Structures are given as C-alpha cells and as structure tokens.
mmCIF entry with sequence, helices, sheets and N, C-alpha, C, O atoms, coordinates in Angstrom:
data_MODEL
# 
_entry.id   MODEL 
# 
_entity.id                         1 
_entity.type                       polymer 
_entity.pdbx_number_of_molecules   1 
# 
_entity_poly.entity_id                      1 
_entity_poly.type                           'polypeptide(L)' 
_entity_poly.nstd_linkage                   no 
_entity_poly.nstd_monomer                   no 
_entity_poly.pdbx_seq_one_letter_code       
;(UNK)(UNK)(UNK)(UNK)(UNK)(UNK)(UNK)(UNK)(UNK)(UNK)(UNK)(UNK)(UNK)(UNK)(UNK)(UNK)
(UNK)(UNK)(UNK)(UNK)(UNK)(UNK)(UNK)(UNK)(UNK)(UNK)(UNK)(UNK)(UNK)(UNK)(UNK)(UNK)
(UNK)(UNK)(UNK)(UNK)(UNK)(UNK)(UNK)(UNK)(UNK)(UNK)(UNK)(UNK)(UNK)(UNK)
;
_entity_poly.pdbx_seq_one_letter_code_can   XXXXXXXXXXXXXXXXXXXXXXXXXXXXXXXXXXXXXXXXXXXXXX 
_entity_poly.pdbx_strand_id                 A 
# 
loop_
_entity_poly_seq.entity_id 
_entity_poly_seq.num 
_entity_poly_seq.mon_id 
_entity_poly_seq.hetero 
1 1  UNK n 
1 2  UNK n 
1 3  UNK n 
1 4  UNK n 
1 5  UNK n 
1 6  UNK n 
1 7  UNK n 
1 8  UNK n 
1 9  UNK n 
1 10 UNK n 
1 11 UNK n 
1 12 UNK n 
1 13 UNK n 
1 14 UNK n 
1 15 UNK n 
1 16 UNK n 
1 17 UNK n 
1 18 UNK n 
1 19 UNK n 
1 20 UNK n 
1 21 UNK n 
1 22 UNK n 
1 23 UNK n 
1 24 UNK n 
1 25 UNK n 
1 26 UNK n 
1 27 UNK n 
1 28 UNK n 
1 29 UNK n 
1 30 UNK n 
1 31 UNK n 
1 32 UNK n 
1 33 UNK n 
1 34 UNK n 
1 35 UNK n 
1 36 UNK n 
1 37 UNK n 
1 38 UNK n 
1 39 UNK n 
1 40 UNK n 
1 41 UNK n 
1 42 UNK n 
1 43 UNK n 
1 44 UNK n 
1 45 UNK n 
1 46 UNK n 
# 
_struct_asym.id          A 
_struct_asym.entity_id   1 
# 
_struct_conf.conf_type_id            HELX_P 
_struct_conf.id                      HELX_P1 
_struct_conf.pdbx_PDB_helix_id       AA1 
_struct_conf.beg_label_comp_id       UNK 
_struct_conf.beg_label_asym_id       A 
_struct_conf.beg_label_seq_id        28 
_struct_conf.pdbx_beg_PDB_ins_code   ? 
_struct_conf.end_label_comp_id       UNK 
_struct_conf.end_label_asym_id       A 
_struct_conf.end_label_seq_id        30 
_struct_conf.pdbx_end_PDB_ins_code   ? 
_struct_conf.beg_auth_comp_id        UNK 
_struct_conf.beg_auth_asym_id        A 
_struct_conf.beg_auth_seq_id         28 
_struct_conf.end_auth_comp_id        UNK 
_struct_conf.end_auth_asym_id        A 
_struct_conf.end_auth_seq_id         30 
_struct_conf.pdbx_PDB_helix_class    5 
_struct_conf.details                 ? 
_struct_conf.pdbx_PDB_helix_length   3 
# 
_struct_conf_type.id          HELX_P 
_struct_conf_type.criteria    ? 
_struct_conf_type.reference   ? 
# 
_struct_sheet.id               AA1 
_struct_sheet.type             ? 
_struct_sheet.number_strands   2 
_struct_sheet.details          ? 
# 
_struct_sheet_order.sheet_id     AA1 
_struct_sheet_order.range_id_1   1 
_struct_sheet_order.range_id_2   2 
_struct_sheet_order.offset       ? 
_struct_sheet_order.sense        anti-parallel 
# 
loop_
_struct_sheet_range.sheet_id 
_struct_sheet_range.id 
_struct_sheet_range.beg_label_comp_id 
_struct_sheet_range.beg_label_asym_id 
_struct_sheet_range.beg_label_seq_id 
_struct_sheet_range.pdbx_beg_PDB_ins_code 
_struct_sheet_range.end_label_comp_id 
_struct_sheet_range.end_label_asym_id 
_struct_sheet_range.end_label_seq_id 
_struct_sheet_range.pdbx_end_PDB_ins_code 
_struct_sheet_range.beg_auth_comp_id 
_struct_sheet_range.beg_auth_asym_id 
_struct_sheet_range.beg_auth_seq_id 
_struct_sheet_range.end_auth_comp_id 
_struct_sheet_range.end_auth_asym_id 
_struct_sheet_range.end_auth_seq_id 
AA1 1 UNK A 16 ? UNK A 18 ? UNK A 16 UNK A 18 
AA1 2 UNK A 21 ? UNK A 23 ? UNK A 21 UNK A 23 
# 
loop_
_atom_site.group_PDB 
_atom_site.id 
_atom_site.type_symbol 
_atom_site.label_atom_id 
_atom_site.label_alt_id 
_atom_site.label_comp_id 
_atom_site.label_asym_id 
_atom_site.label_entity_id 
_atom_site.label_seq_id 
_atom_site.pdbx_PDB_ins_code 
_atom_site.Cartn_x 
_atom_site.Cartn_y 
_atom_site.Cartn_z 
_atom_site.occupancy 
_atom_site.B_iso_or_equiv 
_atom_site.pdbx_formal_charge 
_atom_site.auth_seq_id 
_atom_site.auth_comp_id 
_atom_site.auth_asym_id 
_atom_site.auth_atom_id 
_atom_site.pdbx_PDB_model_num 
ATOM 1   N N  . UNK A 1 1  ? 8.276   -5.936 -13.877 1.00 0.00 ? 1  UNK A N  1 
ATOM 2   C CA . UNK A 1 1  ? 7.032   -6.867 -13.712 1.00 0.00 ? 1  UNK A CA 1 
ATOM 3   C C  . UNK A 1 1  ? 5.935   -5.947 -14.102 1.00 0.00 ? 1  UNK A C  1 
ATOM 4   O O  . UNK A 1 1  ? 5.924   -4.736 -13.880 1.00 0.00 ? 1  UNK A O  1 
ATOM 5   N N  . UNK A 1 2  ? 5.046   -6.610 -14.681 1.00 0.00 ? 2  UNK A N  1 
ATOM 6   C CA . UNK A 1 2  ? 3.697   -5.849 -15.031 1.00 0.00 ? 2  UNK A CA 1 
ATOM 7   C C  . UNK A 1 2  ? 2.518   -6.618 -14.363 1.00 0.00 ? 2  UNK A C  1 
ATOM 8   O O  . UNK A 1 2  ? 2.406   -7.836 -14.510 1.00 0.00 ? 2  UNK A O  1 
ATOM 9   N N  . UNK A 1 3  ? 1.663   -5.901 -13.646 1.00 0.00 ? 3  UNK A N  1 
ATOM 10  C CA . UNK A 1 3  ? 0.534   -6.387 -13.031 1.00 0.00 ? 3  UNK A CA 1 
ATOM 11  C C  . UNK A 1 3  ? -0.778  -5.869 -13.512 1.00 0.00 ? 3  UNK A C  1 
ATOM 12  O O  . UNK A 1 3  ? -0.896  -4.673 -13.782 1.00 0.00 ? 3  UNK A O  1 
ATOM 13  N N  . UNK A 1 4  ? -1.743  -6.682 -13.630 1.00 0.00 ? 4  UNK A N  1 
ATOM 14  C CA . UNK A 1 4  ? -3.120  -6.102 -14.038 1.00 0.00 ? 4  UNK A CA 1 
ATOM 15  C C  . UNK A 1 4  ? -4.059  -6.676 -12.980 1.00 0.00 ? 4  UNK A C  1 
ATOM 16  O O  . UNK A 1 4  ? -4.047  -7.835 -12.566 1.00 0.00 ? 4  UNK A O  1 
ATOM 17  N N  . UNK A 1 5  ? -4.891  -5.669 -12.599 1.00 0.00 ? 5  UNK A N  1 
ATOM 18  C CA . UNK A 1 5  ? -5.841  -6.021 -11.484 1.00 0.00 ? 5  UNK A CA 1 
ATOM 19  C C  . UNK A 1 5  ? -7.062  -5.158 -11.637 1.00 0.00 ? 5  UNK A C  1 
ATOM 20  O O  . UNK A 1 5  ? -6.992  -4.080 -12.228 1.00 0.00 ? 5  UNK A O  1 
ATOM 21  N N  . UNK A 1 6  ? -8.135  -5.592 -11.137 1.00 0.00 ? 6  UNK A N  1 
ATOM 22  C CA . UNK A 1 6  ? -9.291  -4.812 -11.015 1.00 0.00 ? 6  UNK A CA 1 
ATOM 23  C C  . UNK A 1 6  ? -9.569  -4.216 -9.625  1.00 0.00 ? 6  UNK A C  1 
ATOM 24  O O  . UNK A 1 6  ? -9.268  -4.931 -8.670  1.00 0.00 ? 6  UNK A O  1 
ATOM 25  N N  . UNK A 1 7  ? -10.088 -3.035 -9.384  1.00 0.00 ? 7  UNK A N  1 
ATOM 26  C CA . UNK A 1 7  ? -10.202 -2.463 -8.183  1.00 0.00 ? 7  UNK A CA 1 
ATOM 27  C C  . UNK A 1 7  ? -11.436 -1.505 -8.089  1.00 0.00 ? 7  UNK A C  1 
ATOM 28  O O  . UNK A 1 7  ? -11.932 -0.955 -9.072  1.00 0.00 ? 7  UNK A O  1 
ATOM 29  N N  . UNK A 1 8  ? -11.866 -1.368 -6.838  1.00 0.00 ? 8  UNK A N  1 
ATOM 30  C CA . UNK A 1 8  ? -13.046 -0.386 -6.653  1.00 0.00 ? 8  UNK A CA 1 
ATOM 31  C C  . UNK A 1 8  ? -12.615 0.990  -6.448  1.00 0.00 ? 8  UNK A C  1 
ATOM 32  O O  . UNK A 1 8  ? -13.342 1.938  -6.746  1.00 0.00 ? 8  UNK A O  1 
ATOM 33  N N  . UNK A 1 9  ? -11.323 1.139  -5.891  1.00 0.00 ? 9  UNK A N  1 
ATOM 34  C CA . UNK A 1 9  ? -10.809 2.559  -5.514  1.00 0.00 ? 9  UNK A CA 1 
ATOM 35  C C  . UNK A 1 9  ? -9.299  2.464  -5.659  1.00 0.00 ? 9  UNK A C  1 
ATOM 36  O O  . UNK A 1 9  ? -8.714  1.397  -5.474  1.00 0.00 ? 9  UNK A O  1 
ATOM 37  N N  . UNK A 1 10 ? -8.690  3.555  -5.983  1.00 0.00 ? 10 UNK A N  1 
ATOM 38  C CA . UNK A 1 10 ? -7.182  3.617  -5.923  1.00 0.00 ? 10 UNK A CA 1 
ATOM 39  C C  . UNK A 1 10 ? -6.877  4.888  -5.161  1.00 0.00 ? 10 UNK A C  1 
ATOM 40  O O  . UNK A 1 10 ? -7.484  5.937  -5.374  1.00 0.00 ? 10 UNK A O  1 
ATOM 41  N N  . UNK A 1 11 ? -5.851  4.747  -4.207  1.00 0.00 ? 11 UNK A N  1 
ATOM 42  C CA . UNK A 1 11 ? -5.363  5.855  -3.529  1.00 0.00 ? 11 UNK A CA 1 
ATOM 43  C C  . UNK A 1 11 ? -3.706  5.777  -3.672  1.00 0.00 ? 11 UNK A C  1 
ATOM 44  O O  . UNK A 1 11 ? -3.097  4.764  -3.327  1.00 0.00 ? 11 UNK A O  1 
ATOM 45  N N  . UNK A 1 12 ? -3.092  6.856  -4.173  1.00 0.00 ? 12 UNK A N  1 
ATOM 46  C CA . UNK A 1 12 ? -1.618  6.889  -4.102  1.00 0.00 ? 12 UNK A CA 1 
ATOM 47  C C  . UNK A 1 12 ? -1.176  7.540  -2.878  1.00 0.00 ? 12 UNK A C  1 
ATOM 48  O O  . UNK A 1 12 ? -1.626  8.626  -2.513  1.00 0.00 ? 12 UNK A O  1 
ATOM 49  N N  . UNK A 1 13 ? -0.252  6.845  -2.214  1.00 0.00 ? 13 UNK A N  1 
ATOM 50  C CA . UNK A 1 13 ? 0.291   7.334  -0.778  1.00 0.00 ? 13 UNK A CA 1 
ATOM 51  C C  . UNK A 1 13 ? 1.704   6.845  -0.644  1.00 0.00 ? 13 UNK A C  1 
ATOM 52  O O  . UNK A 1 13 ? 2.106   5.850  -1.247  1.00 0.00 ? 13 UNK A O  1 
ATOM 53  N N  . UNK A 1 14 ? 2.478   7.594  0.191   1.00 0.00 ? 14 UNK A N  1 
ATOM 54  C CA . UNK A 1 14 ? 3.800   7.333  0.426   1.00 0.00 ? 14 UNK A CA 1 
ATOM 55  C C  . UNK A 1 14 ? 3.721   6.555  1.873   1.00 0.00 ? 14 UNK A C  1 
ATOM 56  O O  . UNK A 1 14 ? 2.920   6.944  2.722   1.00 0.00 ? 14 UNK A O  1 
ATOM 57  N N  . UNK A 1 15 ? 4.604   5.419  2.115   1.00 0.00 ? 15 UNK A N  1 
ATOM 58  C CA . UNK A 1 15 ? 4.709   4.716  3.177   1.00 0.00 ? 15 UNK A CA 1 
ATOM 59  C C  . UNK A 1 15 ? 5.447   5.641  4.258   1.00 0.00 ? 15 UNK A C  1 
ATOM 60  O O  . UNK A 1 15 ? 6.442   6.287  3.931   1.00 0.00 ? 15 UNK A O  1 
ATOM 61  N N  . UNK A 1 16 ? 4.944   5.680  5.511   1.00 0.00 ? 16 UNK A N  1 
ATOM 62  C CA . UNK A 1 16 ? 5.409   6.484  6.511   1.00 0.00 ? 16 UNK A CA 1 
ATOM 63  C C  . UNK A 1 16 ? 5.971   5.553  7.733   1.00 0.00 ? 16 UNK A C  1 
ATOM 64  O O  . UNK A 1 16 ? 5.466   4.458  7.981   1.00 0.00 ? 16 UNK A O  1 
ATOM 65  N N  . UNK A 1 17 ? 6.967   6.049  8.405   1.00 0.00 ? 17 UNK A N  1 
ATOM 66  C CA . UNK A 1 17 ? 7.419   5.230  9.474   1.00 0.00 ? 17 UNK A CA 1 
ATOM 67  C C  . UNK A 1 17 ? 6.348   4.972  10.562  1.00 0.00 ? 17 UNK A C  1 
ATOM 68  O O  . UNK A 1 17 ? 5.553   5.870  10.839  1.00 0.00 ? 17 UNK A O  1 
ATOM 69  N N  . UNK A 1 18 ? 6.303   3.845  11.149  1.00 0.00 ? 18 UNK A N  1 
ATOM 70  C CA . UNK A 1 18 ? 5.099   3.454  12.052  1.00 0.00 ? 18 UNK A CA 1 
ATOM 71  C C  . UNK A 1 18 ? 5.937   2.450  13.097  1.00 0.00 ? 18 UNK A C  1 
ATOM 72  O O  . UNK A 1 18 ? 6.026   1.258  12.802  1.00 0.00 ? 18 UNK A O  1 
ATOM 73  N N  . UNK A 1 19 ? 6.472   2.896  14.171  1.00 0.00 ? 19 UNK A N  1 
ATOM 74  C CA . UNK A 1 19 ? 7.112   1.997  15.130  1.00 0.00 ? 19 UNK A CA 1 
ATOM 75  C C  . UNK A 1 19 ? 8.411   1.393  14.450  1.00 0.00 ? 19 UNK A C  1 
ATOM 76  O O  . UNK A 1 19 ? 9.255   2.121  13.927  1.00 0.00 ? 19 UNK A O  1 
ATOM 77  N N  . UNK A 1 20 ? 8.505   0.129  14.489  1.00 0.00 ? 20 UNK A N  1 
ATOM 78  C CA . UNK A 1 20 ? 9.663   -0.494 13.825  1.00 0.00 ? 20 UNK A CA 1 
ATOM 79  C C  . UNK A 1 20 ? 9.337   -0.913 12.404  1.00 0.00 ? 20 UNK A C  1 
ATOM 80  O O  . UNK A 1 20 ? 10.056  -1.743 11.847  1.00 0.00 ? 20 UNK A O  1 
ATOM 81  N N  . UNK A 1 21 ? 8.299   -0.387 11.797  1.00 0.00 ? 21 UNK A N  1 
ATOM 82  C CA . UNK A 1 21 ? 7.935   -0.790 10.585  1.00 0.00 ? 21 UNK A CA 1 
ATOM 83  C C  . UNK A 1 21 ? 7.516   0.489  9.680   1.00 0.00 ? 21 UNK A C  1 
ATOM 84  O O  . UNK A 1 21 ? 7.905   1.618  9.984   1.00 0.00 ? 21 UNK A O  1 
ATOM 85  N N  . UNK A 1 22 ? 6.729   0.250  8.591   1.00 0.00 ? 22 UNK A N  1 
ATOM 86  C CA . UNK A 1 22 ? 6.185   1.434  7.928   1.00 0.00 ? 22 UNK A CA 1 
ATOM 87  C C  . UNK A 1 22 ? 4.757   1.014  7.565   1.00 0.00 ? 22 UNK A C  1 
ATOM 88  O O  . UNK A 1 22 ? 4.398   -0.163 7.583   1.00 0.00 ? 22 UNK A O  1 
ATOM 89  N N  . UNK A 1 23 ? 3.943   2.066  7.224   1.00 0.00 ? 23 UNK A N  1 
ATOM 90  C CA . UNK A 1 23 ? 2.522   1.859  7.092   1.00 0.00 ? 23 UNK A CA 1 
ATOM 91  C C  . UNK A 1 23 ? 1.907   2.815  6.104   1.00 0.00 ? 23 UNK A C  1 
ATOM 92  O O  . UNK A 1 23 ? 2.560   3.804  5.770   1.00 0.00 ? 23 UNK A O  1 
ATOM 93  N N  . UNK A 1 24 ? 0.822   2.625  5.658   1.00 0.00 ? 24 UNK A N  1 
ATOM 94  C CA . UNK A 1 24 ? -0.034  3.424  4.913   1.00 0.00 ? 24 UNK A CA 1 
ATOM 95  C C  . UNK A 1 24 ? -1.456  3.538  5.502   1.00 0.00 ? 24 UNK A C  1 
ATOM 96  O O  . UNK A 1 24 ? -2.124  2.524  5.706   1.00 0.00 ? 24 UNK A O  1 
ATOM 97  N N  . UNK A 1 25 ? -1.886  4.695  5.755   1.00 0.00 ? 25 UNK A N  1 
ATOM 98  C CA . UNK A 1 25 ? -3.249  4.849  6.269   1.00 0.00 ? 25 UNK A CA 1 
ATOM 99  C C  . UNK A 1 25 ? -4.087  4.927  5.182   1.00 0.00 ? 25 UNK A C  1 
ATOM 100 O O  . UNK A 1 25 ? -3.787  5.544  4.160   1.00 0.00 ? 25 UNK A O  1 
ATOM 101 N N  . UNK A 1 26 ? -5.287  4.242  5.372   1.00 0.00 ? 26 UNK A N  1 
ATOM 102 C CA . UNK A 1 26 ? -6.316  4.124  4.347   1.00 0.00 ? 26 UNK A CA 1 
ATOM 103 C C  . UNK A 1 26 ? -7.707  4.507  5.048   1.00 0.00 ? 26 UNK A C  1 
ATOM 104 O O  . UNK A 1 26 ? -7.741  4.453  6.277   1.00 0.00 ? 26 UNK A O  1 
ATOM 105 N N  . UNK A 1 27 ? -8.758  4.859  4.402   1.00 0.00 ? 27 UNK A N  1 
ATOM 106 C CA . UNK A 1 27 ? -9.994  5.185  4.837   1.00 0.00 ? 27 UNK A CA 1 
ATOM 107 C C  . UNK A 1 27 ? -10.628 4.205  5.801   1.00 0.00 ? 27 UNK A C  1 
ATOM 108 O O  . UNK A 1 27 ? -10.630 3.007  5.517   1.00 0.00 ? 27 UNK A O  1 
ATOM 109 N N  . UNK A 1 28 ? -11.173 4.655  6.943   1.00 0.00 ? 28 UNK A N  1 
ATOM 110 C CA . UNK A 1 28 ? -11.912 3.870  7.943   1.00 0.00 ? 28 UNK A CA 1 
ATOM 111 C C  . UNK A 1 28 ? -12.718 2.942  7.253   1.00 0.00 ? 28 UNK A C  1 
ATOM 112 O O  . UNK A 1 28 ? -12.651 1.783  7.662   1.00 0.00 ? 28 UNK A O  1 
ATOM 113 N N  . UNK A 1 29 ? -13.529 3.198  6.222   1.00 0.00 ? 29 UNK A N  1 
ATOM 114 C CA . UNK A 1 29 ? -14.454 2.295  5.731   1.00 0.00 ? 29 UNK A CA 1 
ATOM 115 C C  . UNK A 1 29 ? -13.724 1.130  4.954   1.00 0.00 ? 29 UNK A C  1 
ATOM 116 O O  . UNK A 1 29 ? -14.400 0.220  4.474   1.00 0.00 ? 29 UNK A O  1 
ATOM 117 N N  . UNK A 1 30 ? -12.507 1.147  4.840   1.00 0.00 ? 30 UNK A N  1 
ATOM 118 C CA . UNK A 1 30 ? -11.780 0.081  4.270   1.00 0.00 ? 30 UNK A CA 1 
ATOM 119 C C  . UNK A 1 30 ? -11.397 -1.012 5.280   1.00 0.00 ? 30 UNK A C  1 
ATOM 120 O O  . UNK A 1 30 ? -10.884 -2.047 4.855   1.00 0.00 ? 30 UNK A O  1 
ATOM 121 N N  . UNK A 1 31 ? -11.614 -0.843 6.578   1.00 0.00 ? 31 UNK A N  1 
ATOM 122 C CA . UNK A 1 31 ? -11.332 -1.761 7.677   1.00 0.00 ? 31 UNK A CA 1 
ATOM 123 C C  . UNK A 1 31 ? -12.142 -3.128 7.411   1.00 0.00 ? 31 UNK A C  1 
ATOM 124 O O  . UNK A 1 31 ? -13.360 -3.124 7.238   1.00 0.00 ? 31 UNK A O  1 
ATOM 125 N N  . UNK A 1 32 ? -11.363 -4.287 7.394   1.00 0.00 ? 32 UNK A N  1 
ATOM 126 C CA . UNK A 1 32 ? -12.045 -5.612 7.173   1.00 0.00 ? 32 UNK A CA 1 
ATOM 127 C C  . UNK A 1 32 ? -11.918 -5.869 5.740   1.00 0.00 ? 32 UNK A C  1 
ATOM 128 O O  . UNK A 1 32 ? -12.261 -6.996 5.382   1.00 0.00 ? 32 UNK A O  1 
ATOM 129 N N  . UNK A 1 33 ? -11.496 -5.058 4.843   1.00 0.00 ? 33 UNK A N  1 
ATOM 130 C CA . UNK A 1 33 ? -11.585 -5.259 3.401   1.00 0.00 ? 33 UNK A CA 1 
ATOM 131 C C  . UNK A 1 33 ? -10.197 -5.749 2.961   1.00 0.00 ? 33 UNK A C  1 
ATOM 132 O O  . UNK A 1 33 ? -9.192  -5.491 3.624   1.00 0.00 ? 33 UNK A O  1 
ATOM 133 N N  . UNK A 1 34 ? -10.171 -6.454 1.840   1.00 0.00 ? 34 UNK A N  1 
ATOM 134 C CA . UNK A 1 34 ? -8.913  -6.983 1.163   1.00 0.00 ? 34 UNK A CA 1 
ATOM 135 C C  . UNK A 1 34 ? -8.368  -5.758 0.392   1.00 0.00 ? 34 UNK A C  1 
ATOM 136 O O  . UNK A 1 34 ? -9.066  -4.975 -0.251  1.00 0.00 ? 34 UNK A O  1 
ATOM 137 N N  . UNK A 1 35 ? -6.983  -5.697 0.547   1.00 0.00 ? 35 UNK A N  1 
ATOM 138 C CA . UNK A 1 35 ? -6.351  -4.548 -0.168  1.00 0.00 ? 35 UNK A CA 1 
ATOM 139 C C  . UNK A 1 35 ? -5.002  -5.134 -0.768  1.00 0.00 ? 35 UNK A C  1 
ATOM 140 O O  . UNK A 1 35 ? -4.547  -6.160 -0.262  1.00 0.00 ? 35 UNK A O  1 
ATOM 141 N N  . UNK A 1 36 ? -4.401  -4.575 -1.738  1.00 0.00 ? 36 UNK A N  1 
ATOM 142 C CA . UNK A 1 36 ? -3.149  -5.033 -2.337  1.00 0.00 ? 36 UNK A CA 1 
ATOM 143 C C  . UNK A 1 36 ? -2.220  -3.686 -2.313  1.00 0.00 ? 36 UNK A C  1 
ATOM 144 O O  . UNK A 1 36 ? -2.625  -2.582 -2.677  1.00 0.00 ? 36 UNK A O  1 
ATOM 145 N N  . UNK A 1 37 ? -0.967  -3.951 -1.847  1.00 0.00 ? 37 UNK A N  1 
ATOM 146 C CA . UNK A 1 37 ? -0.007  -2.813 -1.734  1.00 0.00 ? 37 UNK A CA 1 
ATOM 147 C C  . UNK A 1 37 ? 1.047   -3.222 -2.792  1.00 0.00 ? 37 UNK A C  1 
ATOM 148 O O  . UNK A 1 37 ? 1.564   -4.340 -2.774  1.00 0.00 ? 37 UNK A O  1 
ATOM 149 N N  . UNK A 1 38 ? 1.369   -2.207 -3.782  1.00 0.00 ? 38 UNK A N  1 
ATOM 150 C CA . UNK A 1 38 ? 2.289   -2.347 -4.686  1.00 0.00 ? 38 UNK A CA 1 
ATOM 151 C C  . UNK A 1 38 ? 3.520   -1.485 -4.575  1.00 0.00 ? 38 UNK A C  1 
ATOM 152 O O  . UNK A 1 38 ? 3.385   -0.263 -4.511  1.00 0.00 ? 38 UNK A O  1 
ATOM 153 N N  . UNK A 1 39 ? 4.658   -2.021 -4.551  1.00 0.00 ? 39 UNK A N  1 
ATOM 154 C CA . UNK A 1 39 ? 5.858   -1.289 -4.378  1.00 0.00 ? 39 UNK A CA 1 
ATOM 155 C C  . UNK A 1 39 ? 6.231   -0.672 -5.729  1.00 0.00 ? 39 UNK A C  1 
ATOM 156 O O  . UNK A 1 39 ? 6.594   -1.441 -6.620  1.00 0.00 ? 39 UNK A O  1 
ATOM 157 N N  . UNK A 1 40 ? 6.179   0.556  -5.949  1.00 0.00 ? 40 UNK A N  1 
ATOM 158 C CA . UNK A 1 40 ? 6.373   1.125  -7.236  1.00 0.00 ? 40 UNK A CA 1 
ATOM 159 C C  . UNK A 1 40 ? 7.893   1.697  -7.520  1.00 0.00 ? 40 UNK A C  1 
ATOM 160 O O  . UNK A 1 40 ? 8.299   2.188  -8.573  1.00 0.00 ? 40 UNK A O  1 
ATOM 161 N N  . UNK A 1 41 ? 8.579   1.510  -6.363  1.00 0.00 ? 41 UNK A N  1 
ATOM 162 C CA . UNK A 1 41 ? 10.021  2.049  -6.509  1.00 0.00 ? 41 UNK A CA 1 
ATOM 163 C C  . UNK A 1 41 ? 10.976  0.836  -6.023  1.00 0.00 ? 41 UNK A C  1 
ATOM 164 O O  . UNK A 1 41 ? 10.532  0.022  -5.213  1.00 0.00 ? 41 UNK A O  1 
ATOM 165 N N  . UNK A 1 42 ? 12.191  0.733  -6.488  1.00 0.00 ? 42 UNK A N  1 
ATOM 166 C CA . UNK A 1 42 ? 13.068  -0.356 -5.845  1.00 0.00 ? 42 UNK A CA 1 
ATOM 167 C C  . UNK A 1 42 ? 13.315  -0.065 -4.483  1.00 0.00 ? 42 UNK A C  1 
ATOM 168 O O  . UNK A 1 42 ? 13.595  1.083  -4.140  1.00 0.00 ? 42 UNK A O  1 
ATOM 169 N N  . UNK A 1 43 ? 13.224  -1.162 -3.532  1.00 0.00 ? 43 UNK A N  1 
ATOM 170 C CA . UNK A 1 43 ? 13.613  -0.977 -2.183  1.00 0.00 ? 43 UNK A CA 1 
ATOM 171 C C  . UNK A 1 43 ? 15.080  -1.128 -1.996  1.00 0.00 ? 43 UNK A C  1 
ATOM 172 O O  . UNK A 1 43 ? 15.721  -1.841 -2.768  1.00 0.00 ? 43 UNK A O  1 
ATOM 173 N N  . UNK A 1 44 ? 15.674  -0.464 -0.965  1.00 0.00 ? 44 UNK A N  1 
ATOM 174 C CA . UNK A 1 44 ? 17.073  -0.657 -0.615  1.00 0.00 ? 44 UNK A CA 1 
ATOM 175 C C  . UNK A 1 44 ? 17.285  -1.915 0.158   1.00 0.00 ? 44 UNK A C  1 
ATOM 176 O O  . UNK A 1 44 ? 16.490  -2.282 1.024   1.00 0.00 ? 44 UNK A O  1 
ATOM 177 N N  . UNK A 1 45 ? 18.353  -2.562 -0.160  1.00 0.00 ? 45 UNK A N  1 
ATOM 178 C CA . UNK A 1 45 ? 18.689  -3.909 0.486   1.00 0.00 ? 45 UNK A CA 1 
ATOM 179 C C  . UNK A 1 45 ? 19.164  -3.556 1.815   1.00 0.00 ? 45 UNK A C  1 
ATOM 180 O O  . UNK A 1 45 ? 19.905  -2.582 1.957   1.00 0.00 ? 45 UNK A O  1 
ATOM 181 N N  . UNK A 1 46 ? 18.764  -4.334 2.883   1.00 0.00 ? 46 UNK A N  1 
ATOM 182 C CA . UNK A 1 46 ? 19.200  -4.051 4.270   1.00 0.00 ? 46 UNK A CA 1 
ATOM 183 C C  . UNK A 1 46 ? 20.438  -4.887 4.574   1.00 0.00 ? 46 UNK A C  1 
ATOM 184 O O  . UNK A 1 46 ? 20.978  -4.813 5.678   1.00 0.00 ? 46 UNK A O  1 
# 
C-alpha cells in the first residue's frame, strides 16, 4: 500500500507496551490534535 499525506511534523518512534495495549508517546503540545499512525512493518497474527 502506498500512502500520501501532508503533515506539520513527523516523529519516528517504536510502539512500547502500555498496560494491555501498546502506545506511542508524542509531545505534550500535540494533545487535542489529530494524528495518523502508520504501521510500517507487518503485524503478527494473534
């Protein structure tokens, strides 16, 4: 799949375990803003 989008800022991060899920921490100034998360590696089937 190929995705084209416009953005104000890009941060490369790795998803970390958070409780029963996974999460990515972003800057506090992003609170309340719309973001897009892209999966760049194939996920394992459960």
